[in-house]
C-alpha positions as CSV (number, residue, x, y, z in Angstrom):
1,M,-11.6,6.5,40.0
2,V,-11.8,9.8,38.1
3,E,-8.0,9.8,37.6
4,Y,-8.2,6.2,36.1
5,L,-11.0,7.3,33.7
6,L,-9.0,10.3,32.6
7,R,-5.9,8.2,31.9
8,L,-8.0,5.7,30.0
9,A,-9.6,8.5,27.9
10,L,-6.2,9.8,27.1
11,L,-4.2,6.6,26.5
12,L,-6.8,4.6,24.6
13,P,-6.9,7.0,21.5
14,L,-3.1,7.2,21.8
15,L,-2.8,3.4,21.6
16,A,-5.3,3.3,18.7
17,G,-3.2,5.9,16.8
18,L,0.0,4.0,17.4
19,I,-1.6,0.8,16.1
20,W,-3.0,2.5,13.0
21,G,0.4,4.2,12.4
22,S,2.3,1.0,12.6
23,L,-0.1,-0.7,10.1
24,W,0.2,2.2,7.7
25,L,4.0,2.2,8.0
26,T,4.1,-1.5,7.3
27,R,1.9,-1.2,4.2
28,W,4.0,1.8,3.0
29,L,7.3,-0.1,3.4
30,Q,5.9,-3.1,1.6
31,T,4.9,-1.1,-1.4
32,R,8.4,0.6,-1.4
33,L,10.2,-2.8,-1.2
34,H,8.0,-4.4,-3.9
35,G,8.2,-1.4,-6.3
36,G,4.6,-0.5,-6.7
37,A,1.2,-0.2,-5.3
38,P,-0.5,-3.4,-4.0
39,G,-2.6,-5.0,-6.7
40,A,-0.5,-3.4,-9.5
41,G,0.4,-5.5,-12.5
42,N,3.4,-7.7,-12.6
43,A,4.9,-6.0,-15.6
44,G,8.7,-6.3,-15.5
45,R,8.7,-8.8,-12.7
46,H,10.6,-12.1,-13.2
47,L,9.1,-13.8,-10.1
48,Q,5.4,-14.2,-9.5
49,L,3.5,-16.2,-6.9
50,V,0.7,-17.9,-8.8
51,Q,-1.1,-20.0,-6.1
52,T,-0.6,-21.4,-2.6
53,S,-2.4,-24.2,-0.8
54,L,-2.2,-25.1,2.9
55,I,-1.6,-28.8,3.4
56,A,-1.1,-28.9,7.2
57,P,0.0,-26.4,9.9
58,G,3.4,-25.3,8.8
59,M,3.3,-27.0,5.4
60,K,2.2,-25.4,2.1
61,L,2.4,-26.0,-1.6
62,A,3.2,-23.0,-3.7
63,V,3.3,-22.5,-7.5
64,V,5.8,-19.8,-8.6
65,R,6.2,-18.5,-12.1
66,F,9.8,-17.7,-13.0
67,H,11.2,-16.9,-16.5
68,D,8.2,-18.7,-18.3
69,R,8.4,-21.7,-16.0
70,E,6.0,-22.8,-13.3
71,I,7.7,-24.3,-10.3
72,L,5.9,-26.3,-7.6
73,L,7.5,-25.8,-4.2
74,G,7.0,-27.5,-0.9
75,C,7.2,-25.0,1.9
76,T,7.8,-25.9,5.5
77,R,9.2,-24.1,8.6
78,H,12.6,-25.6,7.8
79,G,12.9,-24.6,4.2
80,L,11.7,-25.0,0.6
81,V,11.9,-28.0,-1.7
82,R,11.4,-27.9,-5.5
83,L,8.9,-30.7,-6.3
84,S,8.1,-30.2,-10.0
85,E,8.7,-27.8,-12.9
86,A,6.7,-27.2,-16.1
87,P,6.5,-24.6,-18.8
88,A,4.1,-21.8,-17.9
89,I,0.7,-21.8,-19.4
90,T,-0.3,-18.4,-20.8
91,L,-3.9,-17.7,-21.3
92,P,-5.0,-15.5,-24.2
93,E,-6.1,-12.1,-23.2
94,T,-9.7,-11.2,-23.7
95,D,-11.0,-7.7,-24.2
């Protein structure tokens, strides 16, 4: 019984450290791939996800801004379908 508790006391923090390390590595790799910190502005980016809406399990609607156009996409497990396209609406900046 004592041996079991010693193993548990040793392996539980090790497992927690591995989980934390994998989460940190995932976040670090995502920021490297996207070219900036999370929450940073979209300056210089041509593609921006504006909004998503879940319709049913495995089905979403997504609005994507691309080169001053807003594109409505239907997203399923099998692929993407462009449903509509319109000029992007830019709101005036307020100070």
